[in-house]
N, C-alpha and C positions, 0 to 999 in steps of 0.2 A: 757508668753513667754518661760518659762522653759519647758512646755509641748511641744511646737513647736520645740524647740532645741533638746529635747530628741527624738522626732519622727524623725527628720531629721538625727540625729546621728545613730539611729537604722536602718533607711532605707539605708543610705549611707554605713554603716557597712555591712549590709546584701548584698548589691549590690557588694561590693568589694570581700566579701568572696565567693559569688556565682560565680563571674567571675573568680577568681583565681583558684577555684577548677574545673571549667568547662574547663579551658584551658588545663587541663591534659587529655582530652578525646582522642585526636588523635595526631599522629606525621606525618608530611608531609616530604617526602624526600627532598623537596625544595619548596620555596615560590616564586621563580623567575626563569624563563627560558628565556635565550637569544639565539635565533636561529641564530643570526649573519646575514651574507649576504647569501641569497638564490636566485638563478635565477628564474625569473618569469616562471611558467610552471613546476618547479621542486618542490620537497617536502623533508622536513627534519622532523624527529620525535625525541621525547624525552619521557621518562617514568617518571611519577609521581607515587610514592607509598604512600598509606595511611595506617597507622597502628593504630589499637585500642590499646592505652596504658593505658586505664582505667581498673578498676576492674570489670566493668559491660559490658554487650553487648551494642553496639550502633547501630543505624540505619542511613545509608546514605539515606536521604529522597529526595534530589534533587541535580542535577548538571546542572549548566547553564553557557553558554559562552556569555560574553558581550564584546562589542567593535567591532573591525573589523573582525567579525566572517566569512566573505567571504574568508578571508585569513588564518584563524585558524580553527581547528576542533579537535575533540577528540573521542576516543573509550574507553569504560569503562566496566569493570566487577565489578564495585563498586556500585552495587544496592543491597539494602536489608541490612541484619544484619551482623555485624562483631563481633565475640566473642573476648574476651580478648586475645591479642597477635596475632590475625589474621590480615592479610593485603590484600589489593587489589591494582590493578594497573590501571592507566589511561594513555593511549597513547595519547600524545599531538602532533598535526601535524601543520606544518607551510608550506603552499603552496601559495606563494604570487601570486595574480592576477594583482598587480600594483606595480609601483616603489615607493621607499621611505621607511621611517620609519613607521612601522605598529605595533599596539599593541592591546591587548585584556586582559581580565581577566576571569579566571575560578572560579566560586563560587560553593563551596561544602557545602551543608546544612546537618547538623548532628542532629538527633533526632527532626527534625522539629523546632528547636529553634535557633541554632547558625550557622552562615555562616563563612566559612574559604575561603580566597581569595588567588589565585595563579596568579601572573602576567606573561604575555607572551609578548615577543617583538621579532621583526625580521626586516630585511631590504630587500625589494624586489629590485633586481638589474636586468639589461638587460642580455639577453642570450649572451654568449661569442661566 
C-alpha cells in the first residue's frame, strides 16, 4: 500500500506542477466577450489579443469555434509560432441571424497540448 500511495503522490504532484507552469504560456486580453444587443442583419466586432508570456516560443496549433457558429465568426493572424513577447489578434464577429440569446466559444490550442477557451455571447434583436 505504501508503494501505491507514493506513486499516487508523485503522479498528482507532477500533474499540478506541470499544470501551473503551463498556465504561464499565454495571456489573453479577455476570456469573455459580451456583444450585447445587435440587430439581426447587423454586425459587431471585438478584438482578442493573445500574447506569448513564456520564456520559449509557442505554436498556435488550432483555433475552433463551437456553439452557434452561424451567428459568430472570427478572423485570425494567430497561426504558427509566437516568440517570447510577441502577440497576435483574433477579430471576433457577432452577426445574429436569429432573435434571442446566442452564445459560442472559441477554443485556442497551443503547442498541440493545451486548449484555452474564450466565451462569446450576444442577443439578436429585431431591426428598428
